Backbone as CSV, one residue per row, in Angstrom:
resi,resn,N_x,N_y,N_z,CA_x,CA_y,CA_z,C_x,C_y,C_z
1,MET,7.165,-268.425,-83.932,7.672,-267.043,-83.596,7.636,-266.218,-84.872
2,PRO,7.227,-264.913,-84.727,7.208,-264.034,-85.908,8.589,-263.938,-86.578
3,SER,8.575,-263.741,-87.912,9.817,-263.561,-88.628,10.331,-262.162,-88.422
4,VAL,11.638,-261.975,-88.609,12.298,-260.710,-88.346,11.993,-259.771,-89.533
5,THR,11.313,-258.664,-89.251,11.010,-257.642,-90.272,11.301,-256.273,-89.683
6,LEU,11.452,-255.266,-90.520,11.704,-253.916,-90.047,10.523,-253.374,-89.137
7,PRO,9.295,-253.504,-89.553,8.166,-253.096,-88.685,8.206,-253.805,-87.261
8,LEU,8.561,-255.097,-87.282,8.673,-255.815,-86.051,9.772,-255.256,-85.172
9,ILE,10.912,-254.966,-85.774,12.054,-254.410,-85.031,11.666,-253.049,-84.399
10,LEU,10.956,-252.185,-85.200,10.526,-250.890,-84.707,9.526,-251.073,-83.513
11,ILE,8.601,-251.989,-83.682,7.633,-252.235,-82.604,8.365,-252.645,-81.291
12,ILE,9.285,-253.600,-81.481,10.047,-254.067,-80.299,10.851,-252.944,-79.650
13,PHE,11.397,-252.049,-80.534,12.162,-250.903,-80.019,11.196,-250.051,-79.156
14,GLY,10.010,-249.709,-79.723,9.053,-248.877,-79.056,8.568,-249.531,-77.746
15,SER,8.317,-250.817,-77.794,7.884,-251.556,-76.590,8.957,-251.507,-75.505
16,GLY,10.238,-251.697,-75.909,11.310,-251.603,-75.031,11.447,-250.242,-74.312
17,ALA,11.206,-249.187,-75.143,11.293,-247.744,-74.553,10.204,-247.595,-73.499
18,LEU,8.981,-248.052,-73.815,7.889,-247.909,-72.798,8.194,-248.733,-71.588
19,ALA,8.624,-249.978,-71.725,8.947,-250.845,-70.623,10.039,-250.227,-69.766
20,GLY,11.097,-249.681,-70.434,12.263,-249.145,-69.761,11.845,-247.955,-68.937
21,CYS,10.965,-247.113,-69.431,10.516,-245.877,-68.771,9.847,-246.213,-67.452
22,ILE,8.855,-247.094,-67.589,8.115,-247.500,-66.378,8.939,-248.321,-65.457
23,GLY,9.709,-249.193,-65.991,10.554,-250.083,-65.171,11.619,-249.319,-64.380
24,SER,12.237,-248.276,-64.895,13.278,-247.533,-64.224,12.633,-246.675,-63.120
25,MET,11.428,-246.183,-63.322,10.754,-245.427,-62.233,10.436,-246.282,-61.033
26,LEU,10.109,-247.530,-61.313,9.664,-248.432,-60.232,10.680,-249.426,-59.736
27,GLY,11.882,-249.506,-60.437,12.924,-250.392,-60.049,12.639,-251.851,-60.417
28,LEU,11.816,-252.068,-61.438,11.406,-253.412,-61.840,12.143,-253.969,-63.065
29,GLY,12.874,-253.126,-63.745,13.644,-253.583,-64.873,12.913,-253.638,-66.188
30,GLY,11.599,-253.351,-66.180,10.813,-253.357,-67.392,10.330,-254.705,-67.858
31,GLY,10.929,-255.787,-67.335,10.498,-257.113,-67.812,9.060,-257.429,-67.488
32,VAL,8.527,-256.941,-66.476,7.143,-257.246,-66.034,6.203,-256.635,-67.097
33,PHE,6.677,-255.601,-67.856,5.817,-255.048,-68.915,6.161,-255.592,-70.290
34,LEU,7.478,-255.822,-70.544,7.897,-256.247,-71.860,7.528,-257.651,-72.236
35,VAL,7.609,-258.574,-71.197,7.255,-259.959,-71.397,5.766,-260.067,-71.927
36,PRO,4.778,-259.430,-71.248,3.426,-259.594,-71.776,3.248,-258.899,-73.160
37,LEU,3.972,-257.808,-73.447,3.955,-257.233,-74.806,4.411,-258.157,-75.876
38,LEU,5.509,-258.783,-75.601,6.066,-259.742,-76.572,5.236,-261.019,-76.659
39,ASN,4.791,-261.491,-75.568,4.051,-262.764,-75.533,2.615,-262.654,-75.958
40,LEU,1.900,-261.671,-75.352,0.526,-261.475,-75.642,0.281,-260.651,-76.907
41,GLY,1.063,-259.597,-77.074,0.810,-258.710,-78.215,1.430,-259.151,-79.512
42,LEU,2.589,-259.719,-79.463,3.336,-260.064,-80.676,3.491,-261.584,-80.942
43,GLY,2.970,-262.380,-80.018,2.922,-263.831,-80.252,4.213,-264.550,-80.078
44,PHE,5.156,-264.022,-79.410,6.440,-264.736,-79.101,6.209,-265.822,-78.062
45,PRO,6.865,-266.958,-78.189,6.794,-267.968,-77.089,7.301,-267.327,-75.787
46,LEU,6.740,-267.740,-74.635,7.078,-267.084,-73.416,8.518,-267.207,-73.055
47,ARG,9.165,-268.316,-73.387,10.595,-268.481,-73.117,11.408,-267.517,-73.968
48,THR,11.058,-267.307,-75.200,11.824,-266.343,-76.061,11.619,-264.936,-75.521
49,ALA,10.373,-264.652,-75.097,10.038,-263.314,-74.584,10.848,-263.060,-73.271
50,ALA,10.970,-264.155,-72.469,11.717,-264.023,-71.242,13.190,-263.794,-71.507
51,ALA,13.765,-264.514,-72.504,15.148,-264.351,-72.834,15.499,-262.947,-73.290
52,ILE,14.647,-262.408,-74.207,14.823,-261.046,-74.704,14.714,-260.070,-73.509
53,SER,13.737,-260.284,-72.656,13.485,-259.377,-71.535,14.659,-259.335,-70.557
54,LEU,15.268,-260.494,-70.319,16.471,-260.527,-69.393,17.572,-259.650,-69.956
55,CYS,17.764,-259.643,-71.293,18.799,-258.754,-71.874,18.443,-257.320,-71.560
56,THR,17.215,-256.926,-71.676,16.824,-255.560,-71.403,16.881,-255.202,-69.949
57,VAL,16.672,-256.219,-69.133,16.843,-255.983,-67.688,18.269,-255.612,-67.326
58,ILE,19.226,-256.234,-67.949,20.591,-255.921,-67.763,20.876,-254.513,-68.186
59,ALA,20.337,-254.109,-69.369,20.516,-252.717,-69.855,19.873,-251.717,-68.896
60,THR,18.654,-252.012,-68.454,18.012,-251.040,-67.550,18.845,-250.905,-66.267
61,SER,19.313,-252.026,-65.720,20.089,-251.906,-64.444,21.304,-251.035,-64.666
62,SER,22.037,-251.214,-65.797,23.208,-250.436,-66.039,22.881,-248.960,-66.148
63,SER,21.778,-248.632,-66.865,21.392,-247.227,-67.034,21.006,-246.562,-65.725
64,VAL,20.119,-247.277,-64.978,19.638,-246.721,-63.694,20.730,-246.571,-62.702
65,SER,21.627,-247.598,-62.579,22.683,-247.487,-61.630,23.694,-246.400,-62.012
66,ALA,23.972,-246.181,-63.276,24.816,-245.087,-63.644,24.165,-243.740,-63.357
67,GLY,22.847,-243.657,-63.679,22.132,-242.397,-63.557,21.938,-241.970,-62.103
68,GLN,21.943,-242.944,-61.176,21.725,-242.635,-59.772,22.957,-242.719,-58.937
69,ALA,24.132,-242.837,-59.621,25.389,-242.897,-58.895,25.558,-241.577,-58.135
70,GLY,25.922,-241.651,-56.891,26.164,-240.448,-56.091,24.909,-239.877,-55.421
71,SER,23.684,-240.451,-55.717,22.497,-239.956,-55.097,22.224,-240.589,-53.681
72,GLN,22.944,-241.627,-53.397,22.838,-242.371,-52.108,21.564,-243.211,-51.994
73,LEU,20.766,-243.185,-53.092,19.529,-244.005,-53.112,19.913,-245.504,-53.185
74,ILE,20.900,-245.845,-53.935,21.338,-247.263,-53.996,22.080,-247.626,-52.707
75,ASN,21.558,-248.672,-52.050,22.167,-249.196,-50.859,23.093,-250.388,-51.274
76,LEU,24.400,-250.072,-51.524,25.310,-251.099,-52.016,25.471,-252.290,-51.079
77,ARG,25.621,-251.964,-49.802,25.818,-253.027,-48.851,24.635,-254.030,-48.826
78,LEU,23.505,-253.488,-48.722,22.240,-254.300,-48.672,22.170,-255.093,-50.019
79,GLY,22.395,-254.424,-51.131,22.274,-255.044,-52.458,23.229,-256.198,-52.628
80,MET,24.434,-256.110,-52.166,25.382,-257.175,-52.319,25.084,-258.346,-51.449
81,VAL,24.602,-258.132,-50.217,24.182,-259.190,-49.316,23.037,-259.970,-49.936
82,LEU,21.982,-259.302,-50.416,20.872,-259.989,-50.977,21.179,-260.664,-52.325
83,GLU,22.178,-260.102,-53.073,22.447,-260.660,-54.359,23.002,-262.143,-54.358
84,VAL,23.580,-262.528,-53.256,23.998,-263.869,-53.091,22.812,-264.847,-53.264
85,ALA,21.730,-264.554,-52.470,20.542,-265.363,-52.579,19.860,-265.280,-53.865
86,THR,19.889,-264.079,-54.502,19.175,-263.865,-55.739,19.843,-264.623,-56.923
87,VAL,21.144,-264.581,-56.950,21.851,-265.316,-58.053,21.622,-266.807,-57.974
88,ALA,21.610,-267.332,-56.705,21.294,-268.758,-56.573,19.944,-269.140,-57.082
89,GLY,18.947,-268.296,-56.779,17.620,-268.533,-57.289,17.553,-268.375,-58.812
90,SER,18.345,-267.383,-59.340,18.286,-267.196,-60.773,18.822,-268.394,-61.545
91,LEU,19.969,-268.984,-61.075,20.553,-270.109,-61.746,19.587,-271.272,-61.706
92,LEU,18.910,-271.455,-60.580,17.995,-272.579,-60.454,16.790,-272.380,-61.431
93,GLY,16.319,-271.173,-61.536,15.211,-270.880,-62.468,15.588,-271.120,-63.868
94,GLY,16.798,-270.703,-64.313,17.179,-270.872,-65.667,17.324,-272.376,-66.027
95,LEU,17.735,-273.180,-65.063,17.918,-274.594,-65.315,16.612,-275.397,-65.377
96,THR,15.539,-274.859,-64.668,14.315,-275.585,-64.601,13.216,-275.029,-65.468
97,ALA,13.477,-273.910,-66.213,12.401,-273.255,-67.005,11.834,-274.213,-68.028
98,HIS,12.549,-275.120,-68.571,12.033,-275.974,-69.662,11.149,-277.116,-69.083
99,LEU,11.091,-277.238,-67.762,10.175,-278.226,-67.140,8.772,-277.800,-67.072
100,PHE,8.439,-276.490,-67.320,7.113,-276.022,-67.145,6.467,-275.668,-68.483
101,SER,5.149,-275.878,-68.628,4.498,-275.512,-69.814,4.325,-273.998,-69.893
102,GLU,4.019,-273.496,-71.074,3.815,-271.999,-71.203,2.660,-271.540,-70.387
103,ALA,1.506,-272.306,-70.374,0.401,-271.874,-69.628,0.626,-271.788,-68.128
104,SER,1.434,-272.779,-67.642,1.794,-272.761,-66.220,2.648,-271.531,-65.921
105,LEU,3.564,-271.161,-66.783,4.430,-270.038,-66.560,3.549,-268.743,-66.567
106,GLN,2.575,-268.677,-67.440,1.705,-267.534,-67.510,0.856,-267.399,-66.257
107,ARG,0.350,-268.498,-65.779,-0.439,-268.419,-64.513,0.473,-268.012,-63.354
108,LEU,1.710,-268.554,-63.293,2.654,-268.138,-62.195,2.914,-266.697,-62.308
109,PHE,3.118,-266.152,-63.510,3.342,-264.733,-63.710,2.159,-263.979,-63.108
110,GLY,0.963,-264.378,-63.392,-0.296,-263.672,-62.904,-0.385,-263.732,-61.407
111,VAL,-0.079,-264.818,-60.799,-0.130,-265.017,-59.282,0.843,-264.104,-58.642
112,VAL,2.066,-264.069,-59.165,3.153,-263.219,-58.596,2.762,-261.742,-58.736
113,ALA,2.184,-261.362,-59.866,1.799,-259.978,-60.065,0.692,-259.542,-59.074
114,VAL,-0.297,-260.403,-58.893,-1.449,-260.059,-57.954,-0.892,-259.947,-56.542
115,ALA,-0.130,-260.929,-56.105,0.348,-260.946,-54.760,1.210,-259.703,-54.519
116,THR,2.037,-259.317,-55.414,2.878,-258.123,-55.280,2.019,-256.866,-55.181
117,ALA,1.006,-256.791,-56.080,0.109,-255.596,-56.119,-0.591,-255.409,-54.735
118,LEU,-1.068,-256.504,-54.176,-1.755,-256.482,-52.865,-0.814,-255.979,-51.775
119,ALA,0.455,-256.466,-51.819,1.399,-256.105,-50.809,1.742,-254.592,-50.872
120,VAL,1.853,-254.103,-52.128,2.174,-252.630,-52.265,0.898,-251.825,-51.784
121,LEU,-0.311,-252.297,-52.161,-1.517,-251.529,-51.842,-1.712,-251.434,-50.335
122,SER,-1.311,-252.483,-49.618,-1.498,-252.561,-48.173,-0.672,-251.411,-47.417
123,ARG,0.346,-250.860,-48.093,1.177,-249.865,-47.496,1.261,-248.566,-48.292
124,ILE,0.153,-248.252,-48.978,0.147,-247.143,-49.881,0.317,-245.790,-49.182
125,ASN,-0.145,-245.749,-47.927,-0.043,-244.431,-47.186,0.990,-244.479,-46.069
126,ARG,1.862,-245.484,-46.025,2.886,-245.574,-45.017,4.262,-245.397,-45.646
127,ARG,5.136,-244.784,-44.863,6.499,-244.544,-45.343,7.500,-245.042,-44.300
128,ASN,8.558,-245.651,-44.732,9.591,-246.224,-43.846,10.661,-245.132,-43.566
129,VAL,10.315,-244.170,-42.743,11.215,-243.059,-42.527,11.441,-242.854,-41.035
130,ILE,12.666,-242.701,-40.656,13.048,-242.264,-39.298,13.175,-240.828,-39.276
131,LEU,12.436,-240.104,-38.360,12.364,-238.638,-38.379,13.713,-237.939,-37.998
132,ASP,14.432,-238.638,-37.124,15.728,-238.092,-36.685,16.832,-238.394,-37.736
133,PRO,17.339,-237.386,-38.412,18.287,-237.638,-39.544,19.669,-238.126,-38.995
134,SER,19.917,-237.928,-37.742,21.175,-238.376,-37.178,21.122,-239.744,-36.515
135,ALA,19.933,-240.376,-36.605,19.743,-241.714,-35.987,20.677,-242.750,-36.617
136,ASP,20.960,-243.795,-35.783,21.787,-244.885,-36.259,21.093,-245.728,-37.289
137,THR,21.677,-245.963,-38.434,21.011,-246.760,-39.515,21.302,-248.245,-39.384
138,GLY,22.214,-248.673,-38.522,22.524,-250.027,-38.479,23.517,-250.437,-39.563
139,GLN,23.871,-251.644,-39.661,24.861,-252.107,-40.625,24.378,-252.010,-42.027
140,LEU,23.153,-252.192,-42.302,22.571,-252.223,-43.696,21.673,-251.096,-44.056
141,GLY,21.423,-250.220,-43.094,20.485,-249.144,-43.346,21.185,-248.034,-44.190
142,GLY,20.490,-246.886,-44.220,21.071,-245.806,-45.047,20.307,-244.523,-44.864
143,ARG,20.754,-243.480,-45.562,20.047,-242.200,-45.605,20.279,-241.534,-46.975
144,PHE,19.278,-240.728,-47.376,19.489,-240.062,-48.646,18.601,-238.815,-48.687
145,LEU,18.927,-237.877,-49.556,18.147,-236.642,-49.716,16.950,-236.935,-50.585
146,ASP,15.768,-236.702,-49.977,14.492,-236.981,-50.720,14.053,-235.699,-51.455
147,GLU,13.930,-235.875,-52.819,13.594,-234.726,-53.700,12.111,-234.307,-53.387
148,GLU,11.280,-235.232,-52.945,9.820,-234.851,-52.708,9.701,-233.945,-51.556
149,SER,10.387,-234.233,-50.398,10.266,-233.460,-49.191,11.396,-232.394,-49.012
150,GLY,12.495,-232.653,-49.698,13.658,-231.757,-49.554,14.448,-232.038,-48.310
151,GLY,14.094,-233.106,-47.571,14.868,-233.383,-46.327,15.628,-234.688,-46.464
152,THR,16.358,-235.069,-45.407,17.144,-236.225,-45.407,16.288,-237.392,-44.821
153,VAL,16.230,-238.437,-45.527,15.424,-239.686,-45.191,16.458,-240.683,-44.604
154,THR,16.176,-241.165,-43.380,16.960,-242.153,-42.713,16.135,-243.392,-42.460
155,TYR,16.730,-244.589,-42.669,16.000,-245.825,-42.505,16.948,-246.989,-42.020
156,ARG,16.280,-247.893,-41.310,17.031,-249.156,-40.929,16.416,-250.353,-41.688
157,VAL,17.224,-251.346,-41.877,16.775,-252.603,-42.592,16.393,-253.580,-41.498
158,THR,15.156,-254.064,-41.561,14.598,-255.044,-40.588,14.289,-256.361,-41.328
159,ARG,14.123,-257.410,-40.590,13.741,-258.743,-41.075,14.656,-259.188,-42.279
160,LEU,15.952,-259.186,-42.018,16.866,-259.598,-43.136,16.607,-261.017,-43.648
161,PRO,16.265,-262.027,-42.807,15.945,-263.310,-43.312,14.814,-263.295,-44.359
162,ALA,13.747,-262.433,-44.139,12.692,-262.365,-45.044,13.134,-261.771,-46.404
163,ALA,14.055,-260.767,-46.271,14.633,-260.177,-47.486,15.434,-261.192,-48.270
164,LEU,16.189,-262.039,-47.608,16.965,-263.084,-48.272,16.108,-264.130,-48.978
165,LEU,15.008,-264.484,-48.281,14.043,-265.477,-48.898,13.380,-264.811,-50.132
166,ALA,12.960,-263.564,-49.992,12.303,-262.945,-51.096,13.300,-262.714,-52.235
167,SER,14.595,-262.495,-51.971,15.539,-262.373,-53.000,15.813,-263.687,-53.749
168,PHE,15.807,-264.756,-53.019,15.915,-266.094,-53.693,14.758,-266.359,-54.601
169,ALA,13.524,-266.143,-54.063,12.334,-266.272,-54.845,12.385,-265.337,-56.107
170,ALA,12.814,-264.095,-55.914,12.930,-263.120,-57.003,13.831,-263.591,-58.112
171,GLY,14.956,-264.183,-57.667,15.933,-264.720,-58.654,15.412,-265.862,-59.414
172,ASN,14.649,-266.749,-58.759,14.044,-267.891,-59.351,12.983,-267.451,-60.414
173,VAL,12.079,-266.603,-59.947,11.005,-266.109,-60.805,11.553,-265.267,-61.955
174,SER,12.673,-264.545,-61.675,13.286,-263.782,-62.773,13.695,-264.626,-63.976
175,SER,14.345,-265.772,-63.692,14.820,-266.606,-64.808,13.647,-267.304,-65.460
176,LEU,12.651,-267.729,-64.675,11.526,-268.427,-65.231,10.712,-267.530,-66.146
177,LEU,10.515,-266.342,-65.721,9.602,-265.400,-66.447,10.245,-264.219,-67.126
178,GLY,11.579,-264.021,-66.875,12.245,-262.886,-67.527,11.891,-261.517,-67.060
179,ILE,11.504,-261.383,-65.747,11.055,-260.124,-65.188,12.033,-259.439,-64.297
180,GLY,13.255,-259.897,-64.244,14.277,-259.190,-63.426,14.251,-259.385,-61.971
181,GLY,13.155,-259.749,-61.431,13.068,-260.022,-59.938,12.664,-258.756,-59.139
182,GLY,12.737,-257.538,-59.748,12.395,-256.367,-59.000,10.896,-256.366,-58.593
183,VAL,10.109,-257.040,-59.322,8.661,-257.100,-59.062,8.411,-257.752,-57.637
184,LEU,9.333,-258.547,-57.166,9.260,-259.138,-55.818,10.123,-258.310,-54.839
185,LYS,11.308,-257.925,-55.282,12.250,-257.289,-54.352,11.759,-255.940,-53.861
186,VAL,11.191,-255.086,-54.741,10.803,-253.714,-54.322,9.672,-253.802,-53.289
187,PRO,8.596,-254.557,-53.512,7.542,-254.657,-52.485,8.097,-255.320,-51.211
188,ALA,8.939,-256.331,-51.286,9.420,-257.006,-50.120,10.297,-256.068,-49.313
189,LEU,11.158,-255.387,-49.916,12.035,-254.433,-49.150,11.204,-253.317,-48.514
190,ASN,10.211,-252.823,-49.283,9.424,-251.705,-48.805,8.415,-252.168,-47.732
191,THR,7.759,-253.349,-47.964,6.729,-253.754,-47.107,7.193,-254.454,-45.767
192,TRP,8.211,-255.324,-45.923,8.693,-256.119,-44.822,9.952,-255.599,-44.129
193,CYS,10.781,-254.903,-44.911,12.150,-254.703,-44.404,12.538,-253.303,-44.117
194,GLY,11.538,-252.357,-44.147,11.701,-251.010,-43.710,12.455,-250.078,-44.644
195,VAL,12.609,-250.455,-45.886,13.324,-249.589,-46.879,12.361,-248.725,-47.640
196,PRO,12.505,-247.361,-47.595,11.686,-246.508,-48.402,11.542,-246.905,-49.865
197,VAL,10.442,-246.594,-50.481,10.179,-247.134,-51.819,11.235,-246.643,-52.875
198,ARG,11.638,-245.408,-52.723,12.672,-244.895,-53.644,13.986,-245.600,-53.506
199,ALA,14.467,-245.799,-52.271,15.687,-246.570,-52.052,15.567,-248.037,-52.465
200,ALA,14.380,-248.642,-52.164,14.105,-249.998,-52.612,14.174,-250.121,-54.110
201,ALA,13.574,-249.208,-54.849,13.586,-249.233,-56.281,15.020,-249.082,-56.871
202,ALA,15.779,-248.108,-56.288,17.140,-247.880,-56.792,18.020,-249.143,-56.488
203,THR,17.906,-249.656,-55.305,18.734,-250.842,-54.915,18.347,-251.998,-55.773
204,SER,17.027,-252.199,-55.998,16.603,-253.285,-56.862,17.102,-253.146,-58.258
205,ALA,17.089,-251.908,-58.848,17.569,-251.661,-60.124,19.053,-252.023,-60.314
206,PHE,19.840,-251.720,-59.246,21.250,-252.072,-59.235,21.420,-253.637,-59.228
207,MET,20.551,-254.310,-58.437,20.670,-255.730,-58.275,20.235,-256.540,-59.551
208,ILE,19.213,-256.111,-60.164,18.573,-256.903,-61.180,19.492,-257.239,-62.400
209,GLY,20.409,-256.391,-62.658,21.320,-256.652,-63.760,22.182,-257.897,-63.563
210,VAL,22.634,-258.045,-62.292,23.395,-259.245,-61.874,22.501,-260.438,-61.915
211,THR,21.259,-260.268,-61.434,20.294,-261.396,-61.376,20.016,-261.927,-62.774
212,ALA,19.797,-260.979,-63.666,19.324,-261.422,-64.998,20.456,-262.079,-65.793
213,THR,21.693,-261.702,-65.539,22.806,-262.312,-66.331,22.837,-263.810,-66.270
214,GLY,22.676,-264.329,-65.076,22.713,-265.823,-64.949,21.655,-266.527,-65.863
215,GLY,20.430,-266.016,-65.758,19.348,-266.650,-66.571,19.545,-266.401,-68.027
216,ALA,20.065,-265.182,-68.451,20.214,-264.865,-69.877,21.246,-265.819,-70.498
217,ILE,22.320,-266.090,-69.760,23.364,-266.987,-70.302,22.801,-268.334,-70.593
218,ILE,21.955,-268.882,-69.693,21.411,-270.172,-69.904,20.396,-270.226,-71.059
219,TYR,19.596,-269.175,-71.219,18.664,-269.124,-72.346,19.406,-269.019,-73.631
220,TYR,20.507,-268.300,-73.663,21.350,-268.111,-74.893,21.948,-269.473,-75.283
221,GLY,22.435,-270.213,-74.304,23.051,-271.484,-74.568,22.100,-272.479,-75.113
222,ARG,20.784,-272.294,-74.793,19.761,-273.244,-75.306,19.077,-272.736,-76.602
223,GLY,19.570,-271.655,-77.116,19.011,-271.182,-78.408,17.672,-270.415,-78.285
224,ASP,17.331,-269.982,-77.147,16.067,-269.261,-76.933,16.182,-267.756,-77.060
225,LEU,17.377,-267.220,-77.334,17.639,-265.807,-77.376,17.961,-265.336,-78.757
226,PRO,16.984,-264.767,-79.471,17.265,-264.248,-80.843,17.975,-262.907,-80.765
227,ALA,19.235,-262.847,-81.139,20.069,-261.619,-80.921,19.486,-260.415,-81.774
228,LEU,18.978,-260.690,-83.022,18.493,-259.644,-83.866,17.248,-258.942,-83.288
229,LEU,16.523,-259.635,-82.453,15.333,-258.994,-81.811,15.688,-258.473,-80.385
230,ALA,16.676,-259.019,-79.754,16.998,-258.555,-78.414,17.716,-257.178,-78.554
231,ALA,18.437,-256.911,-79.668,19.189,-255.619,-79.808,18.282,-254.474,-79.809
232,PRO,17.239,-254.405,-80.615,16.349,-253.154,-80.589,15.633,-253.031,-79.287
233,ALA,15.361,-254.169,-78.668,14.657,-254.125,-77.351,15.573,-253.441,-76.301
234,VAL,16.812,-253.826,-76.302,17.822,-253.272,-75.416,18.052,-251.780,-75.696
235,LEU,18.093,-251.356,-76.955,18.256,-249.949,-77.275,17.061,-249.174,-76.812
236,GLY,15.858,-249.686,-77.069,14.671,-249.023,-76.585,14.558,-248.860,-75.093
237,VAL,14.979,-249.891,-74.386,15.007,-249.859,-72.917,15.981,-248.783,-72.368
238,GLN,17.122,-248.702,-73.061,18.111,-247.707,-72.665,17.525,-246.291,-72.728
239,LEU,16.790,-246.022,-73.855,16.232,-244.707,-74.076,15.101,-244.511,-73.033
240,GLY,14.241,-245.482,-72.877,13.090,-245.380,-71.940,13.566,-245.231,-70.461
241,SER,14.674,-245.902,-70.084,15.212,-245.819,-68.748,15.639,-244.384,-68.466
242,TRP,16.302,-243.739,-69.433,16.743,-242.364,-69.180,15.496,-241.480,-68.931
243,ALA,14.491,-241.629,-69.721,13.276,-240.815,-69.509,12.624,-241.167,-68.170
244,GLY,12.559,-242.440,-67.808,12.004,-242.801,-66.531,12.748,-242.225,-65.306
245,LEU,14.072,-242.081,-65.395,14.833,-241.450,-64.334,14.385,-240.017,-64.102
246,LYS,14.204,-239.351,-65.234,13.742,-237.948,-65.154,12.316,-237.774,-64.589
247,LEU,11.389,-238.662,-64.992,10.078,-238.591,-64.511,9.919,-239.072,-63.055
248,GLY,10.663,-240.096,-62.679,10.487,-240.723,-61.397,10.697,-239.771,-60.216
249,GLY,11.685,-238.897,-60.347,12.012,-237.998,-59.263,10.882,-236.929,-59.077
250,ARG,9.981,-236.807,-60.004,8.950,-235.787,-59.894,7.632,-236.366,-59.363
251,LEU,7.493,-237.666,-59.242,6.320,-238.296,-58.705,6.464,-238.540,-57.172
252,SER,5.381,-238.418,-56.446,5.417,-238.739,-55.089,5.523,-240.241,-54.871
253,ALA,6.012,-240.600,-53.677,6.114,-242.034,-53.295,4.802,-242.729,-53.374
254,LYS,3.728,-241.984,-52.980,2.310,-242.593,-52.948,1.970,-242.939,-54.429
255,TRP,2.218,-241.976,-55.301,1.748,-242.196,-56.757,2.622,-243.223,-57.463
256,LEU,3.849,-243.392,-57.031,4.685,-244.453,-57.562,4.068,-245.833,-57.152
257,LYS,3.551,-245.907,-55.891,3.008,-247.144,-55.449,1.593,-247.400,-56.153
258,VAL,0.894,-246.325,-56.400,-0.416,-246.472,-57.133,-0.114,-247.021,-58.583
259,LEU,0.823,-246.369,-59.273,1.198,-246.771,-60.597,1.603,-248.191,-60.652
260,LEU,2.470,-248.622,-59.698,2.961,-249.960,-59.631,1.739,-250.971,-59.449
261,THR,0.835,-250.672,-58.572,-0.302,-251.533,-58.301,-1.261,-251.732,-59.566
262,VAL,-1.545,-250.604,-60.204,-2.353,-250.641,-61.392,-1.746,-251.464,-62.490
263,VAL,-0.522,-251.275,-62.751,0.163,-251.964,-63.810,0.265,-253.478,-63.529
264,LEU,0.584,-253.799,-62.279,0.635,-255.224,-61.901,-0.660,-255.896,-62.062
265,LEU,-1.717,-255.302,-61.655,-3.059,-255.984,-61.792,-3.464,-256.106,-63.213
266,LEU,-3.146,-255.103,-64.044,-3.468,-255.259,-65.490,-2.670,-256.382,-66.127
267,VAL,-1.369,-256.412,-65.858,-0.596,-257.514,-66.409,-1.081,-258.869,-65.954
268,ALA,-1.444,-258.998,-64.611,-1.925,-260.271,-64.098,-3.233,-260.726,-64.883
269,ALA,-4.104,-259.776,-65.075,-5.370,-260.083,-65.804,-5.048,-260.600,-67.209
270,LEU,-4.179,-259.954,-67.927,-3.821,-260.367,-69.266,-3.209,-261.770,-69.259
271,MET,-2.369,-262.021,-68.305,-1.735,-263.310,-68.290,-2.691,-264.465,-67.979
272,PHE,-3.609,-264.236,-67.106,-4.613,-265.235,-66.760,-5.504,-265.546,-67.976
273,ILE,-5.857,-264.461,-68.681,-6.686,-264.600,-69.888,-5.955,-265.464,-70.929
274,ARG,-4.651,-265.119,-71.103,-3.892,-265.810,-72.135,-3.699,-267.296,-71.747
275,SER,-3.491,-267.567,-70.491,-3.229,-269.015,-70.056,-4.421,-269.855,-70.240
276,GLY,-5.611,-269.297,-70.277,-6.845,-270.077,-70.349,-7.200,-270.397,-71.817
277,ARG,-6.466,-269.880,-72.826,-6.763,-270.127,-74.220,-6.257,-271.436,-74.674
């Protein structure tokens, strides 16, 4: 692992700001971008990169949840239901991370990124919106004011068992790879469960902080979390998350999906290349 120097701290701070900006726009927590930067760009072991990333995921979740409080984009009822399955998966992932080689984890990261990108791409021109704003949302659905259209968006949550299964898998992958789980939750909620992409991203951002905490504690207990390097990453992510919140409201839902797909495929390609070395 690289030694702690001022240039390295500044690079990590800048990487965290970039990851936080993109992550807050898409509800992914930034880990899907920060882990490759630390692992591929700076030469950190994947477990160390994952541990640092989980700390930034917690920071991103706190920033985004606070920034979107009162906007009705965060579906608290749905988030708390799914978080039960997510935390269970997170604890299991943290306990089993040391059983896998770094190349295996990199390939798993790549597979998850490609599968997620394809799921998002398949629904790029579809929106989960009920036209009648007074329609019944069900027990876990919701409604919010959409900045893009200026109208009220209403939606129902469907296929709850699929959402629970995806949340468990997201928690498990989160701890193994340090990516917060939003990379699976946002596409699953949007593609299978009828949640609009903005509400899915906001709800995911709320959930990922709780998800990441379980894995981060386990990594810290095993000595994989260097506090001096995690701190600048967290500060950078906080700054980037604030910028991402401002930019995210100005992009259309379609372009958010396009951005998510492109980034995921790029990250997947880098991880597959790295795992073959």
